[in-house]
C-alpha positions in Angstrom: -116.0 -6.0 -62.5 -118.4 -7.4 -64.8 -116.1 -5.5 -67.8 -113.3 -7.5 -66.9 -114.5 -11.3 -66.6 -112.4 -13.9 -68.8 -113.4 -17.0 -69.3 -111.0 -18.4 -66.1 -112.8 -15.9 -64.3 -115.8 -17.4 -65.3 -115.2 -21.0 -64.0 -116.5 -20.3 -60.7 -119.9 -22.1 -61.8 -117.6 -25.6 -62.8 -115.7 -24.5 -59.3 -118.6 -23.9 -56.8 -120.5 -26.7 -54.9 -123.7 -28.2 -57.3 -126.3 -27.3 -53.9 -124.9 -23.7 -53.6 -125.2 -23.0 -57.0 -128.5 -23.8 -57.2 -129.3 -21.9 -53.4 -128.3 -18.7 -55.5 -130.5 -19.3 -58.1 -133.3 -19.5 -55.4 -132.8 -15.8 -55.8 -134.5 -15.5 -59.3 -137.5 -18.0 -58.8 -136.6 -19.3 -62.3 -135.6 -22.7 -63.7 -133.2 -21.9 -66.6 -131.1 -19.5 -63.7 -127.8 -19.8 -66.6 -129.8 -17.7 -68.8 -131.1 -15.4 -66.2 -130.3 -12.1 -67.0 -130.1 -9.8 -63.7 -130.4 -5.7 -63.6 -129.2 -3.4 -60.8 -133.0 -2.7 -59.9 -133.6 -6.5 -59.5 -131.1 -7.0 -57.1 -131.7 -4.0 -55.3 -134.7 -5.0 -54.7 -133.8 -8.5 -53.3 -130.7 -6.5 -51.1 -132.1 -2.9 -50.0 -132.8 -4.5 -47.0 -130.2 -6.3 -45.2 -127.8 -4.0 -46.5 -126.8 0.4 -45.6 -127.3 2.4 -48.3 -123.6 2.8 -49.3 -122.9 -0.6 -49.4 -125.4 -1.4 -51.5 -124.3 1.2 -54.0 -120.8 0.1 -53.5 -121.3 -3.3 -54.6 -123.8 -2.9 -57.2 -121.4 -0.5 -58.8 -118.4 -2.9 -58.5 -120.9 -5.6 -60.5 -122.3 -4.4 -62.9 -119.1 -2.0 -63.4 -121.7 0.4 -65.9 -123.5 -2.9 -67.8 -127.0 -2.4 -67.7 -127.4 -6.3 -67.0 -124.9 -9.9 -66.1 -125.7 -13.1 -66.7 -125.8 -15.4 -63.5 -122.5 -17.1 -64.7 -120.9 -13.5 -64.0 -123.5 -13.2 -60.5 -121.7 -16.6 -59.3 -118.0 -15.2 -60.0 -118.9 -12.4 -57.5 -119.8 -14.6 -55.0 -117.1 -17.3 -55.6 -114.4 -14.9 -55.6 -115.5 -12.5 -52.3 -116.2 -15.8 -50.2 -114.6 -18.9 -51.4 -111.3 -18.5 -54.0 -108.6 -16.7 -52.2 -107.6 -13.7 -49.4 -106.1 -12.3 -52.8 -109.5 -12.4 -54.6 -110.8 -11.0 -51.5 -108.6 -8.3 -51.5 -109.6 -7.3 -54.9 -113.5 -7.2 -54.0 -112.8 -5.1 -51.6 -110.5 -2.7 -53.0 -113.1 -1.9 -55.6 -115.5 -1.3 -52.9 -112.9 1.2 -51.8 -112.5 2.8 -55.2 -116.5 3.0 -55.7 -117.2 4.7 -52.4 -114.0 7.0 -53.3 -114.8 7.5 -56.5 -111.4 6.0 -57.7 -109.8 7.2 -54.9 -107.9 4.4 -52.4 -107.6 6.6 -49.5 -107.8 5.3 -46.2 -110.7 7.1 -45.0 -112.7 5.0 -47.5 -111.4 1.8 -46.4 -112.7 3.2 -43.7 -116.0 3.7 -44.9 -116.1 0.4 -46.1 -115.4 -1.2 -42.7 -117.9 1.1 -41.4 -120.8 0.0 -43.8 -120.2 -3.8 -43.7 -120.3 -4.0 -39.7 -123.9 -1.7 -39.7 -125.2 -4.5 -42.9 -123.7 -7.2 -40.1 -126.3 -5.5 -37.4 -128.5 -5.1 -40.2 -129.0 -8.6 -40.8 -128.9 -9.8 -37.6 -131.8 -8.3 -36.7 -133.5 -9.1 -40.1 -133.0 -12.4 -40.1 -134.2 -12.6 -35.6 -130.7 -13.6 -34.1 -132.2 -14.2 -30.3 -128.6 -14.0 -28.9 -128.3 -10.2 -30.6 -131.8 -9.1 -29.9 -131.0 -9.9 -26.6 -127.9 -7.4 -26.4 -130.2 -5.0 -28.2 -132.8 -5.3 -25.7 -131.0 -4.8 -22.6 -127.8 -3.9 -24.1 -126.1 -0.1 -24.1 -127.8 -0.2 -27.4 -125.7 2.3 -30.1 -125.2 2.3 -34.2 -122.1 3.6 -33.3 -119.7 1.6 -34.9 -116.7 3.9 -34.9 -114.9 2.7 -31.9 -115.5 -0.9 -33.7 -114.0 0.5 -37.2 -111.0 1.9 -35.6 -110.2 -1.3 -34.0 -109.9 -3.1 -36.8 -108.3 -0.8 -39.0 -105.5 -0.6 -35.9 -102.1 0.2 -37.9 -103.0 1.1 -40.9 -102.5 4.9 -41.3 -101.2 5.0 -44.9 -102.9 8.1 -46.9 -103.6 5.6 -50.1 -104.1 1.6 -49.8 -102.6 -0.1 -52.3 -103.3 -4.1 -53.1 -100.6 -5.9 -51.5 -101.3 -3.9 -48.2 -104.6 -4.5 -48.4 -104.0 -8.6 -48.9 -101.9 -8.0 -46.2 -104.7 -6.8 -44.0 -107.5 -9.3 -44.9 -104.6 -12.1 -44.2 -104.5 -11.3 -40.9 -108.0 -10.0 -39.8 -110.1 -12.9 -39.4 -113.0 -10.7 -37.5 -113.7 -8.4 -40.4 -113.1 -12.1 -42.6 -116.4 -13.6 -40.9 -118.3 -9.6 -40.9 -117.8 -9.6 -44.9 -118.5 -13.1 -45.3 -121.4 -13.6 -43.6 -122.9 -10.6 -45.6 -122.3 -12.0 -48.6 -123.3 -14.9 -48.1 -126.9 -13.7 -46.8 -126.7 -11.7 -50.1 -126.3 -14.5 -52.1 -128.7 -17.0 -50.3 -126.3 -19.1 -49.0 -126.5 -18.9 -45.0 -129.4 -21.3 -45.7 -127.4 -23.9 -46.2 -124.9 -23.6 -43.5 -125.3 -23.6 -39.5 -126.4 -20.2 -37.9 -123.1 -18.7 -36.7 -123.1 -15.8 -34.5 -121.1 -13.4 -33.3 -122.8 -13.2 -30.1 -122.7 -14.9 -27.1 -126.2 -16.2 -24.9 -126.8 -13.3 -22.5 -128.0 -14.8 -18.9 -129.1 -12.0 -16.1 -131.6 -11.5 -14.0 -134.9 -10.1 -14.4 -134.0 -6.1 -14.2 -130.4 -6.2 -15.5 -129.1 -4.9 -18.5 -125.7 -5.2 -20.1 -123.6 -1.4 -20.3 -121.6 -3.4 -23.3 -122.7 -2.6 -26.5 -123.2 -4.9 -29.7 -119.5 -3.6 -31.1 -118.0 -4.0 -27.5 -119.5 -7.9 -27.3 -118.1 -8.4 -30.7 -114.9 -7.9 -30.0 -114.4 -9.0 -26.5 -115.7 -12.6 -27.5 -113.2 -12.4 -30.8 -110.9 -11.7 -28.2 -111.8 -14.2 -25.6 -112.2 -17.0 -28.5 -112.3 -20.8 -26.8 -111.7 -19.6 -23.6 -115.4 -18.3 -23.1 -118.8 -20.3 -23.4 -121.5 -19.6 -25.9 -123.2 -18.6 -22.5 -122.4 -15.3 -20.9 -124.2 -14.7 -16.9 -124.1 -11.7 -15.6 -122.6 -12.3 -11.5 -123.0 -8.9 -10.6 -124.5 -5.5 -11.3 -123.1 -2.2 -9.6 -126.8 -0.3 -10.3 -128.9 -3.1 -9.5 -126.7 -5.2 -6.4 -125.2 -1.8 -4.9 -121.7 -1.0 -3.3 -121.5 -4.0 -1.0 -118.0 -6.0 -1.0 -119.3 -8.7 -0.1 -121.8 -9.3 -2.1 -119.6 -8.5 -5.0 -117.2 -11.6 -3.8 -120.3 -13.7 -3.1 -120.9 -13.0 -6.7 -117.8 -13.6 -8.5 -116.4 -16.0 -6.4 -115.5 -19.6 -8.2 -117.5 -18.5 -10.8 -114.7 -19.6 -13.7 -113.2 -17.2 -16.1 -114.9 -13.5 -15.7 -115.2 -10.4 -17.4 -114.6 -7.0 -15.4 -116.3 -3.9 -17.5 -116.1 -0.5 -15.8 -117.5 2.7 -16.8 -115.8 5.3 -14.7 -117.4 8.8 -14.2 -115.4 10.4 -17.2 -117.3 7.9 -19.2 -114.1 5.6 -19.8 -115.0 1.9 -20.6 -112.3 -0.5 -19.7 -111.6 -4.1 -17.8 -110.1 -7.0 -17.8 -110.5 -11.1 -18.3 -109.3 -12.8 -15.6 -108.6 -17.1 -16.5 -109.4 -18.6 -13.7 -111.6 -18.4 -11.1 -112.0 -15.3 -8.6 -110.6 -17.1 -5.1 -109.4 -14.9 -2.1 -105.6 -15.1 -1.8 -102.7 -13.3 -0.9 -100.6 -13.8 -3.6 -101.0 -13.3 -7.6 -102.1 -16.1 -9.6 -103.5 -16.8 -13.0 -102.0 -17.4 -15.8 -101.0 -16.2 -19.8 -105.2 -16.2 -21.0 -105.7 -13.4 -18.6 -106.5 -9.7 -20.6 -106.5 -5.9 -19.9 -108.8 -4.3 -22.3 -110.7 -0.8 -23.3 -113.8 -0.2 -25.0 -114.1 3.4 -24.8 -113.2 6.4 -26.1 -111.2 3.5 -27.9 -111.0 0.1 -28.0 -107.9 -1.9 -27.4 -106.5 -5.3 -25.9 -103.9 -5.8 -23.8 -102.5 -9.4 -23.9 -100.1 -11.2 -21.1 -96.1 -10.0 -22.3 -94.6 -12.7 -20.2 -92.8 -10.7 -18.1 -94.3 -11.9 -14.8 -97.3 -13.9 -13.9 -99.3 -11.2 -12.0 -102.3 -11.8 -13.5 -105.2 -11.8 -10.7 -105.4 -11.0 -7.3 -108.3 -10.3 -4.9 -107.5 -10.1 -1.0 -110.5 -8.8 2.2 -109.6 -8.4 5.7 -105.9 -7.3 5.6 -103.9 -5.0 7.6 -100.4 -5.5 5.5 -101.8 -6.1 2.1 -104.3 -4.4 -0.5 -107.7 -5.4 0.2 -109.1 -5.3 -3.4 -108.9 -6.9 -6.3 -106.1 -5.8 -8.4 -104.5 -7.8 -12.2 -101.4 -6.5 -13.5 -98.2 -5.1 -12.4 -97.7 -5.2 -8.3 -98.8 -3.4 -5.5 -99.4 0.0 -5.5 -99.0 0.1 -9.2 -101.2 -1.3 -10.9 -102.4 -2.3 -14.1 -106.1 -2.5 -12.5 -107.4 -2.2 -9.0 -110.8 -2.1 -7.2 -110.3 -0.9 -3.7 -112.5 -3.0 -1.0 -113.9 0.3 0.0 -115.7 0.3 -3.1 -116.4 3.0 -5.4 -112.9 3.7 -6.8 -109.8 2.0 -8.5 -106.3 2.6 -9.4 -104.7 2.4 -13.0 -100.7 3.2 -13.9 -99.2 4.7 -16.7 -96.9 1.3 -17.4 -97.7 -2.5 -16.7 -95.2 -5.0 -17.4 -97.5 -7.9 -16.9 -99.5 -6.9 -20.2 -97.6 -6.2 -23.5 -98.1 -3.0 -25.0 -100.1 -1.6 -22.0 -101.4 2.3 -21.9 -103.6 3.8 -18.8 -106.9 2.5 -18.5 -109.1 5.4 -17.1 -108.4 8.9 -18.0 -107.2 9.4 -14.3 -104.5 7.3 -12.6 -107.0 6.9 -9.2 -110.5 7.1 -10.5 -114.4 7.0 -9.7 -116.8 4.0 -10.9 -119.7 5.3 -12.3 -120.8 1.3 -13.3 -119.6 -1.7 -13.2 -120.4 -5.8 -13.9 -118.9 -8.8 -13.8 -119.3 -11.4 -16.4 -119.4 -15.1 -16.0 -118.3 -16.2 -19.5 -117.1 -20.0 -18.4 -117.6 -23.0 -16.6 -118.1 -22.6 -12.8 -115.8 -23.8 -10.5 -117.7 -27.6 -9.6 -119.6 -27.2 -5.9 -118.6 -29.0 -3.1 -121.9 -31.1 -3.5 -121.0 -31.6 -7.1 -118.1 -33.0 -5.9 -119.4 -35.2 -3.0 -117.5 -33.8 -0.3 -119.1 -31.6 2.9 -119.5 -28.0 2.5 -117.0 -26.8 5.3 -115.0 -23.2 5.2 -111.8 -21.9 7.0 -114.1 -20.8 10.3 -115.4 -24.4 10.6 -112.1 -26.3 10.1 -110.1 -23.6 12.6 -112.7 -23.1 15.6 -109.6 -21.5 17.5 -108.7 -19.1 14.8 -112.5 -17.7 14.7 -111.9 -17.1 18.3 -109.0 -15.2 18.1 -110.0 -12.8 15.5 -113.4 -12.7 17.2 -111.1 -11.4 20.4 -108.9 -9.3 17.8 -112.0 -7.7 16.8 -111.5 -8.2 13.0 -114.0 -8.5 10.9 -115.1 -12.3 9.6 -115.4 -11.8 5.5 -115.9 -15.7 5.0 -118.8 -15.6 7.9 -120.3 -13.0 5.9 -119.6 -14.5 2.3 -121.4 -17.8 3.4 -124.4 -15.9 4.9 -125.1 -14.8 1.6 -127.8 -16.1 -0.9 -126.1 -17.4 -4.4 -126.8 -14.9 -7.4 -129.5 -16.7 -8.8 -129.9 -16.6 -12.9 -133.4 -15.9 -14.9 
């Protein structure tokens, strides 16, 4: 790329903000950047700590293109094309990286390698720059450096043996998540992140002492991206099976009226999947919710299944009934759920198809699965409490004493009483 720079290409120094040019110049500790000769060894010494080995070699190969050195103007030009110009120029950069890693070949496998290297480098940068949210997920989460599932998710739909420019440009235009990751990497390399407000793909992880997440950093990125503006920057671990035990009443108490939630399940076959419920959970004999809800899988393959608009069977939760299902369900219809957790706790159901969510595929290995791990995250603002609303705290049992007496005579379990007696979930 250094070989092919034209006069028009080198106009980046006139287009890029002076403040950014000065910030990039700080990498070289000189007052006369315009005449600075930049060598591969010099850049390698600055960049090696941020990049995976493969991406470092590829980027240097594209920038220098067999030259022994480049001028500062060429250096600025590369940054301009990678981050500040158009998606077409970004596609040119990525295509050159693919060819460099593939020794001139543009096969899909080398595109995959480039995406993987960017994700790994992004995680490396988060660790080096002491991204507190990322480091907390690593410390208290299911950390692994395996990024293959996120790579496959980003490349979904690209099956061509060889990648051409048009295909790559369309992919970049439609893949904002990859662009955020690649821009973060490039802006770190060129020292631009110091000028901008810190952007992290990781939410704050709020949990009680001794609690840990089953989510990997890659999982968090995928879910956070799909939630978009539907979630806050603070994720509260409301319920964890390993810590809170197999108690349906404890589960209900933890998740009721907590705002939007993520339910994450790992079954005994090591499949990891779940759901985003866009509205608070409240016991209801009918389906409710809205089209912001979705189902997802994380392992062995990442996927998300958005609302089809076919019906409104988004959320269902009920308990203590003899003629209706007792448990938590999302999508489908009774007995043919997209996802269902039994109130008896420990098992759940999925179906082969679910019209509520488009492109749905069975979430678990078996239609009836056994729960190994279960967590529920509050990812939005909890419902206001009666006290916050200035109301008296009452329940159905308080309002209708006759109903209480009838239920007790019938020998029915008073779940509202059980829930009311339990202590609230405290956050650390």
